[in-house]
All heavy atoms as a GROMACS GRO file, in nm:
protein
  599
    1MET      N    1  33.319   9.792  -7.137
    1MET     CA    2  33.245   9.787  -7.011
    1MET      C    3  33.331   9.728  -6.900
    1MET      O    4  33.329   9.776  -6.789
    1MET     CB    5  33.118   9.704  -7.032
    1MET     CG    6  33.036   9.683  -6.907
    1MET     SD    7  32.972   9.837  -6.846
    1MET     CE    8  32.886   9.783  -6.704
    2SER      N    9  33.409   9.627  -6.931
    2SER     CA   10  33.488   9.562  -6.826
    2SER      C   11  33.591   9.656  -6.765
    2SER      O   12  33.611   9.654  -6.645
    2SER     CB   13  33.557   9.438  -6.882
    2SER     OG   14  33.462   9.338  -6.908
    3ALA      N   15  33.656   9.737  -6.848
    3ALA     CA   16  33.757   9.829  -6.794
    3ALA      C   17  33.692   9.932  -6.702
    3ALA      O   18  33.747   9.965  -6.597
    3ALA     CB   19  33.830   9.899  -6.908
    4GLU      N   20  33.576   9.979  -6.741
    4GLU     CA   21  33.504  10.076  -6.657
    4GLU      C   22  33.455  10.008  -6.529
    4GLU      O   23  33.464  10.067  -6.421
    4GLU     CB   24  33.385  10.133  -6.735
    4GLU     CG   25  33.312  10.242  -6.660
    4GLU     CD   26  33.197  10.299  -6.741
    4GLU    OE1   27  33.201  10.293  -6.865
    4GLU    OE2   28  33.102  10.349  -6.678
    5LEU      N   29  33.407   9.887  -6.540
    5LEU     CA   30  33.360   9.813  -6.424
    5LEU      C   31  33.476   9.785  -6.328
    5LEU      O   32  33.462   9.799  -6.206
    5LEU     CB   33  33.293   9.682  -6.467
    5LEU     CG   34  33.228   9.599  -6.358
    5LEU    CD1   35  33.121   9.679  -6.284
    5LEU    CD2   36  33.166   9.473  -6.418
    6LYS      N   37  33.593   9.750  -6.384
    6LYS     CA   38  33.712   9.728  -6.302
    6LYS      C   39  33.746   9.853  -6.221
    6LYS      O   40  33.771   9.846  -6.101
    6LYS     CB   41  33.833   9.695  -6.390
    6LYS     CG   42  33.848   9.555  -6.431
    6LYS     CD   43  33.968   9.548  -6.524
    6LYS     CE   44  34.049   9.426  -6.498
    6LYS     NZ   45  34.162   9.414  -6.591
    7ARG      N   46  33.746   9.966  -6.290
    7ARG     CA   47  33.780  10.093  -6.224
    7ARG      C   48  33.682  10.124  -6.112
    7ARG      O   49  33.723  10.163  -6.002
    7ARG     CB   50  33.781  10.206  -6.326
    7ARG     CG   51  33.826  10.340  -6.271
    7ARG     CD   52  33.816  10.452  -6.373
    7ARG     NE   53  33.684  10.463  -6.434
    7ARG     CZ   54  33.577  10.519  -6.375
    7ARG    NH1   55  33.587  10.565  -6.252
    7ARG    NH2   56  33.463  10.528  -6.438
    8LYS      N   57  33.555  10.102  -6.137
    8LYS     CA   58  33.453  10.132  -6.036
    8LYS      C   59  33.465  10.039  -5.916
    8LYS      O   60  33.450  10.082  -5.802
    8LYS     CB   61  33.314  10.124  -6.096
    8LYS     CG   62  33.285  10.240  -6.188
    8LYS     CD   63  33.146  10.235  -6.244
    8LYS     CE   64  33.122  10.356  -6.335
    8LYS     NZ   65  32.986  10.361  -6.386
    9ILE      N   66  33.494   9.912  -5.941
    9ILE     CA   67  33.512   9.817  -5.830
    9ILE      C   68  33.632   9.857  -5.746
    9ILE      O   69  33.626   9.857  -5.623
    9ILE     CB   70  33.526   9.673  -5.884
    9ILE    CG1   71  33.392   9.625  -5.940
    9ILE    CG2   72  33.576   9.579  -5.775
    9ILE    CD1   73  33.398   9.491  -6.011
   10ILE      N   74  33.742   9.894  -5.812
   10ILE     CA   75  33.862   9.936  -5.738
   10ILE      C   76  33.833  10.061  -5.656
   10ILE      O   77  33.875  10.072  -5.541
   10ILE     CB   78  33.980   9.958  -5.835
   10ILE    CG1   79  34.025   9.823  -5.890
   10ILE    CG2   80  34.096  10.029  -5.766
   10ILE    CD1   81  34.125   9.831  -6.003
   11ASP      N   82  33.757  10.155  -5.712
   11ASP     CA   83  33.720  10.277  -5.638
   11ASP      C   84  33.639  10.242  -5.513
   11ASP      O   85  33.661  10.298  -5.406
   11ASP     CB   86  33.638  10.372  -5.726
   11ASP     CG   87  33.723  10.442  -5.831
   11ASP    OD1   88  33.847  10.442  -5.818
   11ASP    OD2   89  33.664  10.497  -5.926
   12ILE      N   90  33.545  10.149  -5.526
   12ILE     CA   91  33.460  10.110  -5.413
   12ILE      C   92  33.543  10.042  -5.305
   12ILE      O   93  33.530  10.075  -5.186
   12ILE     CB   94  33.345  10.019  -5.461
   12ILE    CG1   95  33.245  10.100  -5.544
   12ILE    CG2   96  33.274   9.952  -5.343
   12ILE    CD1   97  33.143  10.016  -5.618
   13VAL      N   98  33.629   9.950  -5.344
   13VAL     CA   99  33.708   9.874  -5.246
   13VAL      C  100  33.816   9.962  -5.182
   13VAL      O  101  33.856   9.938  -5.069
   13VAL     CB  102  33.768   9.748  -5.312
   13VAL    CG1  103  33.860   9.674  -5.217
   13VAL    CG2  104  33.657   9.655  -5.358
   14SER      N  105  33.858  10.067  -5.253
   14SER     CA  106  33.961  10.156  -5.196
   14SER      C  107  33.908  10.232  -5.075
   14SER      O  108  33.985  10.279  -4.992
   14SER     CB  109  34.013  10.253  -5.302
   14SER     OG  110  33.913  10.345  -5.338
   15LYS      N  111  33.777  10.241  -5.061
   15LYS     CA  112  33.716  10.311  -4.946
   15LYS      C  113  33.707  10.221  -4.824
   15LYS      O  114  33.677  10.269  -4.715
   15LYS     CB  115  33.577  10.360  -4.985
   15LYS     CG  116  33.578  10.461  -5.097
   15LYS     CD  117  33.439  10.495  -5.141
   15LYS     CE  118  33.442  10.579  -5.268
   15LYS     NZ  119  33.310  10.590  -5.329
   16GLY      N  120  33.727  10.091  -4.842
   16GLY     CA  121  33.721   9.998  -4.730
   16GLY      C  122  33.690   9.858  -4.779
   16GLY      O  123  33.642   9.839  -4.889
   17ASP      N  124  33.719   9.760  -4.694
   17ASP     CA  125  33.696   9.620  -4.729
   17ASP      C  126  33.547   9.594  -4.744
   17ASP      O  127  33.467   9.643  -4.664
   17ASP     CB  128  33.754   9.529  -4.622
   17ASP     CG  129  33.903   9.548  -4.604
   17ASP    OD1  130  33.962   9.631  -4.675
   17ASP    OD2  131  33.961   9.478  -4.519
   18LYS      N  132  33.511   9.518  -4.847
   18LYS     CA  133  33.370   9.491  -4.876
   18LYS      C  134  33.352   9.347  -4.922
   18LYS      O  135  33.442   9.286  -4.977
   18LYS     CB  136  33.321   9.581  -4.990
   18LYS     CG  137  33.345   9.728  -4.972
   18LYS     CD  138  33.219   9.796  -4.932
   18LYS     CE  139  33.241   9.947  -4.934
   18LYS     NZ  140  33.208  10.010  -4.815
   19THR      N  141  33.229   9.295  -4.903
   19THR     CA  142  33.192   9.166  -4.960
   19THR      C  143  33.149   9.191  -5.105
   19THR      O  144  33.123   9.304  -5.144
   19THR     CB  145  33.075   9.101  -4.885
   19THR    OG1  146  32.960   9.182  -4.900
   19THR    CG2  147  33.108   9.081  -4.737
   20SER      N  148  33.139   9.084  -5.182
   20SER     CA  149  33.095   9.100  -5.321
   20SER      C  150  32.953   9.156  -5.327
   20SER      O  151  32.922   9.236  -5.415
   20SER     CB  152  33.103   8.967  -5.396
   20SER     OG  153  33.020   8.871  -5.337
   21THR      N  154  32.868   9.119  -5.232
   21THR     CA  155  32.731   9.170  -5.227
   21THR      C  156  32.732   9.320  -5.201
   21THR      O  157  32.656   9.395  -5.264
   21THR     CB  158  32.650   9.097  -5.119
   21THR    OG1  159  32.657   8.957  -5.143
   21THR    CG2  160  32.505   9.143  -5.118
   22GLN      N  161  32.817   9.366  -5.111
   22GLN     CA  162  32.825   9.509  -5.081
   22GLN      C  163  32.877   9.586  -5.201
   22GLN      O  164  32.829   9.696  -5.231
   22GLN     CB  165  32.916   9.533  -4.960
   22GLN     CG  166  32.858   9.482  -4.830
   22GLN     CD  167  32.959   9.483  -4.716
   22GLN    OE1  168  33.080   9.468  -4.738
   22GLN    NE2  169  32.910   9.501  -4.594
   23ILE      N  170  32.974   9.529  -5.271
   23ILE     CA  171  33.028   9.594  -5.392
   23ILE      C  172  32.918   9.604  -5.496
   23ILE      O  173  32.898   9.710  -5.557
   23ILE     CB  174  33.149   9.516  -5.447
   23ILE    CG1  175  33.265   9.517  -5.347
   23ILE    CG2  176  33.194   9.573  -5.581
   23ILE    CD1  177  33.377   9.420  -5.381
   24ARG      N  178  32.846   9.495  -5.518
   24ARG     CA  179  32.737   9.493  -5.616
   24ARG      C  180  32.630   9.597  -5.581
   24ARG      O  181  32.584   9.672  -5.667
   24ARG     CB  182  32.673   9.354  -5.621
   24ARG     CG  183  32.567   9.341  -5.728
   24ARG     CD  184  32.476   9.226  -5.704
   24ARG     NE  185  32.399   9.252  -5.583
   24ARG     CZ  186  32.356   9.160  -5.500
   24ARG    NH1  187  32.383   9.035  -5.520
   24ARG    NH2  188  32.287   9.194  -5.393
   25ASP      N  189  32.593   9.603  -5.452
   25ASP     CA  190  32.491   9.700  -5.409
   25ASP      C  191  32.535   9.844  -5.434
   25ASP      O  192  32.455   9.927  -5.475
   25ASP     CB  193  32.456   9.679  -5.262
   25ASP     CG  194  32.381   9.549  -5.237
   25ASP    OD1  195  32.333   9.487  -5.334
   25ASP    OD2  196  32.371   9.509  -5.119
   26GLU      N  197  32.662   9.873  -5.410
   26GLU     CA  198  32.712  10.009  -5.435
   26GLU      C  199  32.711  10.042  -5.584
   26GLU      O  200  32.681  10.154  -5.622
   26GLU     CB  201  32.852  10.027  -5.376
   26GLU     CG  202  32.849  10.047  -5.227
   26GLU     CD  203  32.975  10.110  -5.173
   26GLU    OE1  204  33.034  10.197  -5.241
   26GLU    OE2  205  33.015  10.071  -5.062
   27LEU      N  206  32.744   9.944  -5.667
   27LEU     CA  207  32.739   9.966  -5.812
   27LEU      C  208  32.596   9.995  -5.856
   27LEU      O  209  32.573  10.083  -5.939
   27LEU     CB  210  32.793   9.844  -5.886
   27LEU     CG  211  32.944   9.825  -5.882
   27LEU    CD1  212  32.981   9.686  -5.935
   27LEU    CD2  213  33.014   9.933  -5.963
   28ILE      N  214  32.500   9.923  -5.800
   28ILE     CA  215  32.360   9.945  -5.835
   28ILE      C  216  32.316  10.084  -5.790
   28ILE      O  217  32.246  10.155  -5.862
   28ILE     CB  218  32.271   9.835  -5.773
   28ILE    CG1  219  32.298   9.702  -5.844
   28ILE    CG2  220  32.123   9.871  -5.782
   28ILE    CD1  221  32.234   9.581  -5.780
   29GLN      N  222  32.360  10.128  -5.672
   29GLN     CA  223  32.328  10.262  -5.623
   29GLN      C  224  32.388  10.369  -5.712
   29GLN      O  225  32.334  10.479  -5.723
   29GLN     CB  226  32.377  10.281  -5.480
   29GLN     CG  227  32.295  10.206  -5.378
   29GLN     CD  228  32.351  10.223  -5.237
   29GLN    OE1  229  32.458  10.281  -5.217
   29GLN    NE2  230  32.280  10.169  -5.140
   30MET      N  231  32.501  10.337  -5.779
   30MET     CA  232  32.564  10.432  -5.869
   30MET      C  233  32.492  10.437  -6.004
   30MET      O  234  32.530  10.514  -6.092
   30MET     CB  235  32.711  10.393  -5.892
   30MET     CG  236  32.798  10.406  -5.768
   30MET     SD  237  32.958  10.325  -5.786
   30MET     CE  238  33.040  10.433  -5.900
   31GLY      N  239  32.392  10.352  -6.021
   31GLY     CA  240  32.315  10.352  -6.144
   31GLY      C  241  32.364  10.253  -6.248
   31GLY      O  242  32.319  10.258  -6.363
   32GLU      N  243  32.452  10.164  -6.210
   32GLU     CA  244  32.504  10.063  -6.302
   32GLU      C  245  32.402   9.952  -6.320
   32GLU      O  246  32.340   9.908  -6.224
   32GLU     CB  247  32.633  10.002  -6.249
   32GLU     CG  248  32.753  10.090  -6.260
   32GLU     CD  249  32.793  10.117  -6.403
   32GLU    OE1  250  32.801  10.023  -6.483
   32GLU    OE2  251  32.815  10.234  -6.433
   33GLU      N  252  32.388   9.904  -6.443
   33GLU     CA  253  32.312   9.783  -6.467
   33GLU      C  254  32.411   9.668  -6.459
   33GLU      O  255  32.510   9.667  -6.532
   33GLU     CB  256  32.244   9.787  -6.603
   33GLU     CG  257  32.127   9.881  -6.605
   33GLU     CD  258  32.037   9.856  -6.724
   33GLU    OE1  259  32.037   9.743  -6.777
   33GLU    OE2  260  31.967   9.950  -6.761
   34ILE      N  261  32.386   9.574  -6.371
   34ILE     CA  262  32.483   9.470  -6.342
   34ILE      C  263  32.445   9.339  -6.410
   34ILE      O  264  32.335   9.288  -6.391
   34ILE     CB  265  32.492   9.446  -6.188
   34ILE    CG1  266  32.528   9.574  -6.116
   34ILE    CG2  267  32.591   9.336  -6.156
   34ILE    CD1  268  32.663   9.629  -6.148
   35ASN      N  269  32.539   9.288  -6.488
   35ASN     CA  270  32.531   9.152  -6.538
   35ASN      C  271  32.611   9.070  -6.436
   35ASN      O  272  32.733   9.086  -6.425
   35ASN     CB  273  32.593   9.144  -6.677
   35ASN     CG  274  32.601   9.003  -6.730
   35ASN    OD1  275  32.597   8.906  -6.656
   35ASN    ND2  276  32.615   8.993  -6.861
   36LEU      N  277  32.543   8.987  -6.358
   36LEU     CA  278  32.610   8.919  -6.246
   36LEU      C  279  32.725   8.829  -6.290
   36LEU      O  280  32.826   8.821  -6.222
   36LEU     CB  281  32.509   8.838  -6.165
   36LEU     CG  282  32.409   8.922  -6.086
   36LEU    CD1  283  32.311   8.834  -6.011
   36LEU    CD2  284  32.480   9.014  -5.988
   37LEU      N  285  32.711   8.765  -6.405
   37LEU     CA  286  32.819   8.679  -6.453
   37LEU      C  287  32.942   8.762  -6.488
   37LEU      O  288  33.055   8.727  -6.449
   37LEU     CB  289  32.772   8.601  -6.576
   37LEU     CG  290  32.868   8.496  -6.628
   37LEU    CD1  291  32.900   8.393  -6.520
   37LEU    CD2  292  32.808   8.427  -6.749
   38GLU      N  293  32.923   8.875  -6.555
   38GLU     CA  294  33.035   8.963  -6.589
   38GLU      C  295  33.097   9.022  -6.462
   38GLU      O  296  33.220   9.029  -6.449
   38GLU     CB  297  32.989   9.076  -6.680
   38GLU     CG  298  33.101   9.169  -6.719
   38GLU     CD  299  33.055   9.289  -6.800
   38GLU    OE1  300  32.934   9.308  -6.818
   38GLU    OE2  301  33.143   9.364  -6.844
   39PHE      N  302  33.013   9.060  -6.366
   39PHE     CA  303  33.061   9.115  -6.239
   39PHE      C  304  33.152   9.015  -6.168
   39PHE      O  305  33.260   9.049  -6.123
   39PHE     CB  306  32.940   9.152  -6.151
   39PHE     CG  307  32.977   9.187  -6.010
   39PHE    CD1  308  33.044   9.305  -5.980
   39PHE    CD2  309  32.945   9.102  -5.905
   39PHE    CE1  310  33.078   9.338  -5.850
   39PHE    CE2  311  32.978   9.133  -5.775
   39PHE     CZ  312  33.044   9.251  -5.747
   40ARG      N  313  33.109   8.890  -6.160
   40ARG     CA  314  33.188   8.787  -6.093
   40ARG      C  315  33.319   8.762  -6.166
   40ARG      O  316  33.423   8.741  -6.104
   40ARG     CB  317  33.108   8.658  -6.080
   40ARG     CG  318  32.995   8.672  -5.979
   40ARG     CD  319  32.914   8.548  -5.966
   40ARG     NE  320  32.998   8.439  -5.919
   40ARG     CZ  321  32.956   8.314  -5.904
   40ARG    NH1  322  32.833   8.283  -5.934
   40ARG    NH2  323  33.036   8.221  -5.859
   41LYS      N  324  33.316   8.763  -6.300
   41LYS     CA  325  33.437   8.742  -6.379
   41LYS      C  326  33.537   8.856  -6.356
   41LYS      O  327  33.656   8.833  -6.340
   41LYS     CB  328  33.404   8.730  -6.528
   41LYS     CG  329  33.345   8.598  -6.566
   41LYS     CD  330  33.318   8.593  -6.715
   41LYS     CE  331  33.256   8.461  -6.756
   41LYS     NZ  332  33.227   8.455  -6.900
   42VAL      N  333  33.487   8.980  -6.358
   42VAL     CA  334  33.575   9.095  -6.338
   42VAL      C  335  33.636   9.091  -6.198
   42VAL      O  336  33.756   9.114  -6.180
   42VAL     CB  337  33.499   9.228  -6.363
   42VAL    CG1  338  33.580   9.347  -6.317
   42VAL    CG2  339  33.462   9.240  -6.509
   43LEU      N  340  33.556   9.059  -6.097
   43LEU     CA  341  33.604   9.051  -5.960
   43LEU      C  342  33.712   8.942  -5.948
   43LEU      O  343  33.817   8.965  -5.888
   43LEU     CB  344  33.487   9.022  -5.866
   43LEU     CG  345  33.502   9.056  -5.719
   43LEU    CD1  346  33.543   9.201  -5.698
   43LEU    CD2  347  33.372   9.027  -5.646
   44ALA      N  348  33.688   8.826  -6.007
   44ALA     CA  349  33.786   8.717  -6.004
   44ALA      C  350  33.914   8.756  -6.076
   44ALA      O  351  34.025   8.724  -6.030
   44ALA     CB  352  33.726   8.591  -6.065
   45ASN      N  353  33.902   8.825  -6.189
   45ASN     CA  354  34.021   8.869  -6.263
   45ASN      C  355  34.103   8.968  -6.182
   45ASN      O  356  34.226   8.966  -6.188
   45ASN     CB  357  33.983   8.927  -6.398
   45ASN     CG  358  33.950   8.821  -6.500
   45ASN    OD1  359  33.997   8.708  -6.490
   45ASN    ND2  360  33.869   8.857  -6.598
   46LEU      N  361  34.036   9.057  -6.109
   46LEU     CA  362  34.108   9.153  -6.025
   46LEU      C  363  34.189   9.081  -5.917
   46LEU      O  364  34.300   9.122  -5.883
   46LEU     CB  365  34.011   9.254  -5.962
   46LEU     CG  366  33.955   9.359  -6.058
   46LEU    CD1  367  33.840   9.435  -5.992
   46LEU    CD2  368  34.063   9.455  -6.101
   47VAL      N  369  34.134   8.973  -5.864
   47VAL     CA  370  34.206   8.893  -5.764
   47VAL      C  371  34.324   8.822  -5.831
   47VAL      O  372  34.436   8.823  -5.780
   47VAL     CB  373  34.111   8.792  -5.695
   47VAL    CG1  374  34.190   8.697  -5.605
   47VAL    CG2  375  34.006   8.866  -5.614
   48ARG      N  376  34.300   8.763  -5.947
   48ARG     CA  377  34.408   8.692  -6.019
   48ARG      C  378  34.521   8.785  -6.059
   48ARG      O  379  34.638   8.747  -6.058
   48ARG     CB  380  34.352   8.624  -6.144
   48ARG     CG  381  34.293   8.490  -6.117
   48ARG     CD  382  34.260   8.417  -6.247
   48ARG     NE  383  34.134   8.351  -6.227
   48ARG     CZ  384  34.020   8.387  -6.283
   48ARG    NH1  385  34.015   8.486  -6.368
   48ARG    NH2  386  33.908   8.322  -6.257
   49GLU      N  387  34.485   8.907  -6.099
   49GLU     CA  388  34.586   9.005  -6.142
   49GLU      C  389  34.664   9.062  -6.024
   49GLU      O  390  34.763   9.131  -6.042
   49GLU     CB  391  34.519   9.120  -6.218
   49GLU     CG  392  34.462   9.079  -6.352
   49GLU     CD  393  34.375   9.186  -6.415
   49GLU    OE1  394  34.367   9.299  -6.361
   49GLU    OE2  395  34.314   9.156  -6.518
   50GLY      N  396  34.617   9.036  -5.903
   50GLY     CA  397  34.688   9.083  -5.785
   50GLY      C  398  34.649   9.224  -5.741
   50GLY      O  399  34.716   9.282  -5.656
   51LEU      N  400  34.542   9.279  -5.797
   51LEU     CA  401  34.499   9.412  -5.756
   51LEU      C  402  34.412   9.407  -5.631
   51LEU      O  403  34.417   9.497  -5.548
   51LEU     CB  404  34.421   9.480  -5.870
   51LEU     CG  405  34.502   9.506  -5.996
   51LEU    CD1  406  34.412   9.555  -6.108
   51LEU    CD2  407  34.611   9.608  -5.968
   52LEU      N  408  34.333   9.300  -5.619
   52LEU     CA  409  34.249   9.281  -5.501
   52LEU      C  410  34.292   9.153  -5.431
   52LEU      O  411  34.349   9.063  -5.491
   52LEU     CB  412  34.102   9.268  -5.539
   52LEU     CG  413  34.031   9.389  -5.597
   52LEU    CD1  414  33.884   9.357  -5.618
   52LEU    CD2  415  34.047   9.510  -5.510
   53GLU      N  416  34.259   9.148  -5.303
   53GLU     CA  417  34.288   9.032  -5.221
   53GLU      C  418  34.156   8.984  -5.160
   53GLU      O  419  34.076   9.066  -5.114
   53GLU     CB  420  34.385   9.075  -5.112
   53GLU     CG  421  34.444   8.966  -5.031
   53GLU     CD  422  34.552   9.020  -4.939
   53GLU    OE1  423  34.536   9.131  -4.884
   53GLU    OE2  424  34.651   8.950  -4.922
   54LYS      N  425  34.133   8.855  -5.163
   54LYS     CA  426  34.011   8.796  -5.107
   54LYS      C  427  34.050   8.724  -4.979
   54LYS      O  428  34.145   8.645  -4.979
   54LYS     CB  429  33.953   8.698  -5.209
   54LYS     CG  430  33.828   8.629  -5.166
   54LYS     CD  431  33.783   8.535  -5.279
   54LYS     CE  432  33.664   8.453  -5.239
   54LYS     NZ  433  33.623   8.361  -5.346
   55TYR      N  434  33.979   8.752  -4.869
   55TYR     CA  435  34.013   8.687  -4.742
   55TYR      C  436  33.886   8.655  -4.665
   55TYR      O  437  33.785   8.724  -4.678
   55TYR     CB  438  34.107   8.776  -4.659
   55TYR     CG  439  34.045   8.903  -4.611
   55TYR    CD1  440  33.990   8.912  -4.484
   55TYR    CD2  441  34.040   9.016  -4.692
   55TYR    CE1  442  33.932   9.030  -4.438
   55TYR    CE2  443  33.981   9.134  -4.648
   55TYR     CZ  444  33.928   9.139  -4.521
   55TYR     OH  445  33.869   9.255  -4.478
   56PRO      N  446  33.888   8.549  -4.585
   56PRO     CA  447  33.768   8.509  -4.510
   56PRO      C  448  33.755   8.585  -4.378
   56PRO      O  449  33.854   8.621  -4.316
   56PRO     CB  450  33.791   8.361  -4.483
   56PRO     CG  451  33.940   8.349  -4.475
   56PRO     CD  452  33.995   8.450  -4.573
   57VAL      N  453  33.630   8.610  -4.340
   57VAL     CA  454  33.598   8.660  -4.206
   57VAL      C  455  33.512   8.551  -4.144
   57VAL      O  456  33.395   8.536  -4.177
   57VAL     CB  457  33.524   8.795  -4.211
   57VAL    CG1  458  33.482   8.839  -4.072
   57VAL    CG2  459  33.612   8.901  -4.275
   58TYR      N  460  33.575   8.471  -4.060
   58TYR     CA  461  33.510   8.351  -4.009
   58TYR      C  462  33.387   8.380  -3.924
   58TYR      O  463  33.290   8.306  -3.929
   58TYR     CB  464  33.610   8.265  -3.932
   58TYR     CG  465  33.721   8.214  -4.020
   58TYR    CD1  466  33.849   8.266  -4.012
   58TYR    CD2  467  33.696   8.115  -4.114
   58TYR    CE1  468  33.951   8.219  -4.094
   58TYR    CE2  469  33.795   8.068  -4.198
   58TYR     CZ  470  33.923   8.120  -4.186
   58TYR     OH  471  34.022   8.076  -4.269
   59GLY      N  472  33.390   8.487  -3.847
   59GLY     CA  473  33.275   8.522  -3.762
   59GLY      C  474  33.149   8.550  -3.842
   59GLY      O  475  33.038   8.520  -3.798
   60GLU      N  476  33.166   8.607  -3.959
   60GLU     CA  477  33.052   8.639  -4.045
   60GLU      C  478  33.027   8.530  -4.150
   60GLU      O  479  32.927   8.534  -4.220
   60GLU     CB  480  33.074   8.772  -4.116
   60GLU     CG  481  33.078   8.890  -4.023
   60GLU     CD  482  33.094   9.020  -4.099
   60GLU    OE1  483  33.044   9.030  -4.213
   60GLU    OE2  484  33.158   9.111  -4.044
   61ARG      N  485  33.124   8.439  -4.164
   61ARG     CA  486  33.117   8.333  -4.264
   61ARG      C  487  33.104   8.391  -4.405
   61ARG      O  488  33.022   8.348  -4.485
   61ARG     CB  489  33.004   8.237  -4.233
   61ARG     CG  490  33.019   8.172  -4.096
   61ARG     CD  491  32.911   8.077  -4.067
   61ARG     NE  492  32.939   7.954  -4.145
   61ARG     CZ  493  32.864   7.847  -4.140
   61ARG    NH1  494  32.757   7.845  -4.066
   61ARG    NH2  495  32.894   7.741  -4.212
   62LYS      N  496  33.187   8.492  -4.433
   62LYS     CA  497  33.187   8.559  -4.563
   62LYS      C  498  33.330   8.588  -4.607
   62LYS      O  499  33.421   8.592  -4.526
   62LYS     CB  500  33.111   8.691  -4.556
   62LYS     CG  501  32.964   8.675  -4.526
   62LYS     CD  502  32.893   8.807  -4.529
   62LYS     CE  503  32.750   8.782  -4.492
   62LYS     NZ  504  32.656   8.845  -4.575
   63PHE      N  505  33.344   8.609  -4.738
   63PHE     CA  506  33.472   8.654  -4.793
   63PHE      C  507  33.464   8.803  -4.816
   63PHE      O  508  33.363   8.854  -4.864
   63PHE     CB  509  33.502   8.584  -4.926
   63PHE     CG  510  33.550   8.444  -4.910
   63PHE    CD1  511  33.466   8.336  -4.930
   63PHE    CD2  512  33.682   8.418  -4.876
   63PHE    CE1  513  33.510   8.207  -4.917
   63PHE    CE2  514  33.728   8.289  -4.862
   63PHE     CZ  515  33.642   8.183  -4.882
   64TYR      N  516  33.572   8.872  -4.785
   64TYR     CA  517  33.583   9.015  -4.809
   64TYR      C  518  33.693   9.039  -4.912
   64TYR      O  519  33.784   8.958  -4.928
   64TYR     CB  520  33.618   9.089  -4.679
   64TYR     CG  521  33.499   9.121  -4.593
   64TYR    CD1  522  33.432   9.022  -4.522
   64TYR    CD2  523  33.450   9.251  -4.584
   64TYR    CE1  524  33.323   9.052  -4.444
   64TYR    CE2  525  33.340   9.282  -4.507
   64TYR     CZ  526  33.277   9.182  -4.437
   64TYR     OH  527  33.167   9.212  -4.361
   65PHE      N  528  33.682   9.153  -4.978
   65PHE     CA  529  33.782   9.194  -5.076
   65PHE      C  530  33.845   9.325  -5.028
   65PHE      O  531  33.777   9.410  -4.972
   65PHE     CB  532  33.717   9.217  -5.213
   65PHE     CG  533  33.663   9.091  -5.273
   65PHE    CD1  534  33.534   9.049  -5.246
   65PHE    CD2  535  33.742   9.013  -5.356
   65PHE    CE1  536  33.484   8.931  -5.300
   65PHE    CE2  537  33.693   8.896  -5.411
   65PHE     CZ  538  33.563   8.855  -5.382
   66ARG      N  539  33.976   9.336  -5.050
   66ARG     CA  540  34.048   9.459  -5.017
   66ARG      C  541  34.155   9.481  -5.122
   66ARG      O  542  34.194   9.388  -5.195
   66ARG     CB  543  34.110   9.451  -4.878
   66ARG     CG  544  34.216   9.345  -4.863
   66ARG     CD  545  34.272   9.342  -4.722
   66ARG     NE  546  34.344   9.218  -4.700
   66ARG     CZ  547  34.349   9.156  -4.584
   66ARG    NH1  548  34.288   9.206  -4.478
   66ARG    NH2  549  34.417   9.044  -4.572
   67LEU      N  550  34.204   9.604  -5.130
   67LEU     CA  551  34.315   9.632  -5.219
   67LEU      C  552  34.437   9.558  -5.167
   67LEU      O  553  34.462   9.556  -5.046
   67LEU     CB  554  34.345   9.782  -5.225
   67LEU     CG  555  34.241   9.868  -5.297
   67LEU    CD1  556  34.283  10.014  -5.292
   67LEU    CD2  557  34.223   9.824  -5.440
   68LYS      N  558  34.510   9.497  -5.257
   68LYS     CA  559  34.628   9.422  -5.215
   68LYS      C  560  34.740   9.520  -5.186
   68LYS      O  561  34.771   9.606  -5.266
   68LYS     CB  562  34.670   9.326  -5.324
   68LYS     CG  563  34.778   9.234  -5.281
   68LYS     CD  564  34.778   9.109  -5.362
   68LYS     CE  565  34.881   9.014  -5.303
   68LYS     NZ  566  34.877   8.888  -5.371
   69SER      N  567  34.796   9.507  -5.068
   69SER     CA  568  34.906   9.595  -5.030
   69SER      C  569  35.037   9.535  -5.078
   69SER      O  570  35.057   9.414  -5.073
   69SER     CB  571  34.909   9.615  -4.878
   69SER     OG  572  34.925   9.491  -4.815
   70LYS      N  573  35.124   9.620  -5.124
   70LYS     CA  574  35.256   9.575  -5.169
   70LYS      C  575  35.353   9.590  -5.054
   70LYS      O  576  35.366   9.697  -4.996
   70LYS     CB  577  35.303   9.658  -5.288
   70LYS     CG  578  35.216   9.641  -5.410
   70LYS     CD  579  35.270   9.722  -5.524
   70LYS     CE  580  35.183   9.703  -5.647
   70LYS     NZ  581  35.230   9.779  -5.760
   71SER      N  582  35.417   9.482  -5.018
   71SER     CA  583  35.517   9.491  -4.912
   71SER      C  584  35.655   9.466  -4.975
   71SER      O  585  35.679   9.364  -5.037
   71SER     CB  586  35.488   9.388  -4.803
   71SER     OG  587  35.467   9.261  -4.859
   72TYR      N  588  35.741   9.563  -4.958
   72TYR     CA  589  35.875   9.556  -5.018
   72TYR      C  590  35.978   9.531  -4.913
   72TYR      O  591  35.971   9.563  -4.802
   72TYR     CB  592  35.907   9.687  -5.091
   72TYR     CG  593  35.818   9.709  -5.210
   72TYR    CD1  594  35.707   9.791  -5.203
   72TYR    CD2  595  35.847   9.646  -5.330
   72TYR    CE1  596  35.626   9.812  -5.312
   72TYR    CE2  597  35.766   9.667  -5.441
   72TYR     CZ  598  35.657   9.750  -5.431
   72TYR     OH  599  35.577   9.770  -5.541
   0.00000   0.00000   0.00000
């Protein structure tokens, strides 16, 4: 389940920067049953692995996630 969830999260974020709530809502719309604890763990692991980047948007007082860009 985690590998499939990872892939789906990456697909969602590849379309544009999203908050964790927006990602969760899109997964629910796709028909996924969400275990919130597993969802948070997978999202945190994606950040730790360097696939996603978490950054603050101060005006909205929220964190957004985006695909991490590689700069060479």
